[in-house]
VOGU-3710 file (C-alpha; in Angstrom, 3 decimals, decimal comma):
1> xxxxxxxxxx> -60,268/11,341/-25,585  -58,881/13,880/-23,158  -55,704/11,842/-22,645  -55,092/11,795/-26,436  -55,455/15,716/-26,411  -53,047/15,892/-23,543  -50,521/13,865/-25,301  -50,985/15,828/-28,433  -50,457/19,168/-26,331  -47,378/17,612/-24,824
11> xxxxxxxxxx> -45,833/16,854/-28,225  -46,808/20,336/-29,648  -45,207/22,033/-26,598  -42,048/20,005/-26,947  -41,568/20,943/-30,540  -42,410/24,423/-29,749  -39,779/24,737/-26,967  -37,343/22,838/-29,202  -37,687/25,411/-31,986  -37,330/28,168/-29,459
21> xxxxxxxxxx> -34,227/26,481/-28,121  -32,755/26,441/-31,767  -33,556/30,110/-32,189  -31,716/30,835/-29,024  -28,756/28,643/-30,038  -28,250/30,802/-32,943  -28,494/34,057/-30,757  -32,220/34,594/-30,428  -32,783/37,041/-27,686  -29,876/39,157/-28,588
31> xxxxxxxxxx> -29,911/42,412/-30,481  -29,710/41,875/-34,322  -26,845/44,140/-34,441  -24,504/41,894/-32,557  -25,488/38,717/-34,711  -24,099/37,424/-37,868  -26,685/38,075/-40,760  -27,080/34,274/-41,556  -27,949/33,650/-37,837  -30,638/36,400/-37,984
41> xxxxxxxxxx> -32,335/34,592/-40,966  -32,067/31,149/-38,907  -33,531/32,815/-35,838  -36,420/34,204/-37,822  -37,064/30,786/-39,532  -37,165/29,030/-36,322  -39,392/31,566/-34,643  -41,918/31,931/-37,473  -42,315/28,144/-37,941  -42,542/27,712/-34,139
51> xxxxxxxxxx> -45,826/29,506/-34,295  -47,623/26,372/-35,743  -47,043/24,094/-32,735  -47,119/27,058/-30,396  -50,599/28,449/-31,268  -51,780/24,829/-31,664  -50,841/24,132/-28,046  -52,957/26,987/-26,981  -55,794/25,879/-29,037  -56,268/22,052/-28,398
61> xxxxxxxxxx> -56,585/22,345/-24,699  -59,768/24,166/-24,957  -61,236/21,138/-26,787  -60,247/18,931/-23,867  -61,534/21,411/-21,301  -65,003/21,438/-23,171  -65,079/17,523/-23,145  -64,381/17,626/-19,435  -67,005/20,142/-18,601  -69,640/18,429/-20,714
71> xxxxxxxxxx> -69,024/15,168/-18,844  -68,754/16,702/-15,379  -71,173/19,301/-15,289  -73,972/17,864/-17,505  -74,885/21,115/-19,244  -77,973/21,477/-21,456  -77,762/20,609/-25,062  -77,841/24,389/-26,018  -74,992/25,106/-23,701  -72,913/22,270/-25,087
81> xxxxxxxxxx> -73,626/23,602/-28,716  -72,702/27,116/-27,450  -69,410/25,700/-26,070  -68,492/23,780/-29,277  -69,439/26,749/-31,413  -67,104/29,020/-29,604  -64,289/26,319/-29,782  -64,794/25,984/-33,518  -64,808/29,641/-34,064  -61,705/29,963/-32,023
91> xxxxxxxxxx> -60,125/27,009/-33,991  -60,959/28,780/-37,201  -59,426/32,135/-36,029  -56,152/30,283/-34,992  -56,100/28,314/-38,294  -56,507/31,577/-40,185  -53,753/33,233/-38,087  -51,429/30,389/-39,000  -52,203/30,634/-42,556  -51,792/34,470/-42,380
101> xxxxxxxxxx> -48,318/33,749/-40,799  -47,074/32,057/-43,791  -49,037/33,862/-46,443  -48,052/37,320/-45,570  -45,037/36,950/-47,748  -44,762/35,569/-51,147  -42,846/33,154/-51,205  -43,230/32,394/-47,414  -39,438/31,719/-47,110  -38,844/35,326/-47,957
111> xxxxxxxxxx> -39,758/36,220/-44,301  -36,559/34,649/-42,998  -34,256/35,245/-45,903  -34,683/31,759/-47,440  -35,006/33,281/-50,917  -33,602/36,503/-52,141  -36,622/38,129/-53,707  -40,339/38,312/-52,692  -42,869/40,637/-51,376  -44,723/41,088/-48,115
121> xxxxxxxxxx> -47,997/42,631/-47,022  -48,086/45,382/-44,503  -47,403/44,102/-40,969  -50,179/45,990/-39,149  -53,227/43,789/-40,499  -51,244/40,807/-39,266  -50,337/42,171/-35,823  -53,958/43,530/-35,325  -55,375/40,087/-36,273  -52,848/38,399/-33,957
131> xxxxxxxxxx> -54,093/40,749/-31,107  -57,718/39,755/-31,921  -56,895/35,941/-31,748  -55,116/36,605/-28,476  -58,103/38,559/-26,990  -60,468/35,795/-28,189  -58,231/33,058/-26,409  -58,183/35,078/-23,242  -62,067/35,561/-23,341  -62,675/31,890/-24,109
141> xxxxxxxxxx> -60,332/30,787/-21,213  -62,076/33,240/-18,866  -65,512/31,754/-19,865  -64,109/28,246/-19,310  -62,927/29,128/-15,993  -66,129/30,971/-14,835  -68,667/28,594/-16,067  -67,711/25,627/-13,811  -67,556/28,153/-10,857  -71,150/29,420/-11,508
151> xxxxxxxxxx> -72,454/25,869/-11,770  -70,592/24,408/-8,703  -71,539/27,286/-6,584  -75,158/26,179/-6,878  -74,372/22,894/-5,321  -75,360/22,042/-1,720  -71,856/21,581/-0,256  -69,904/23,350/2,265  -67,981/26,493/1,424  -64,726/24,831/1,651
161> xxxxxxxxxx> -65,628/22,115/-0,953  -67,087/24,475/-3,201  -64,002/26,722/-3,081  -61,847/23,640/-3,654  -63,797/22,382/-6,690  -64,205/25,900/-8,137  -60,410/26,584/-7,820  -59,481/23,108/-9,319  -61,594/23,606/-12,277  -61,112/27,323/-12,751
171> xxxx> -57,295/27,123/-12,070  -56,441/26,802/-15,734  -57,278/30,392/-16,396  -54,602/31,656/-14,033
//
């Protein structure tokens, strides 16, 4: 299961980097004033669409880590439910962000100039929600890094082995 999630993350990351590379090919990273207008629209299209594999590549590793922690650390049923509840909540938040990313303009292609007419909602709610999802991701990652450290620190091992185990399981946060 974890191996399948790892492959999925690799594929999503490759797609994300590829779309970012396409945006750079058309001038992404340069100021819009020095670009041709049609390239600005192409860049926006690739960047906006790349959010799907990009956000997904942050979301799915959390499931793999929970599966790994549940097998390695043998937490109580209540703790397993808690970890899965947090991951499902984060999944729903991310899915809502991806939906909002495309639903903020009607039609969605209006965001990147794909259609001449359309309307968009105000950017502030979208930006604030994106920040909330980012903060939730950081807090969840911090929890997934600290939890194994707390459990492993209680083992009867020498300090060197405890530090090595805690670092290896908590390293994903850094």
